[in-house]
N, C-alpha and C positions, 0 to 999 in steps of 0.2 A: 531584468529578469528576476523572477522569484521561484522558490521551490516550496512544495508542500510534501511532507513525509507522513505517510499513513502506515500504521503497524497494527496487525491483528493476529490473534492466535488461530483463526480458522479462515480458510480461503473465501467462504461465503460472506463472512463479516467484512473482509477486505473489499470484496466486490461491492457490497452495500455501501461502505464508507466512501469508496472512490466514486461510485455513481452519485451519491449525495453531494459530494464536493463538486463534481463536474456539473451537476445540474444547477448549482448556484453560482458557478464561476462565469463571469462575464468578460473574460480575458482570452487572449490567443494561447492555445496549448502548443508548446514547442515539442515536448516529448514526455513519455511516461515510461519509467523503468520499473521492472518487477523483479522481486527476489524472494527466494525461499531459503530459510536456514533451518537446519535440523540438529538437535543435540540429544544426548541420552543422559538421563538422570536416574540412577538406580533402576535400570531396565525399562524406564518409561521414555518414550520418544516425545520430545517437545518441538513443536513446529512454530516458526515465526514467518508470517507472510507480510511483505511490505511492498509499498509502491512509492516512488518519488515522481511527483508531477512537476514538470518544469513549464512555466508559463510567463507570458509578458503582461 
């Protein structure tokens, strides 16, 4: 098994990156995990959208 971690600042960018990776992947997908993290830096919210793709 292998994993691919993709991390983007915007959800649409993550969607594009995941779709590009999956379109080129010629392996069996086991699972995809999605996560959003939020932090605050001087009253500015910072988002981190990530996906972990597990495949064989």
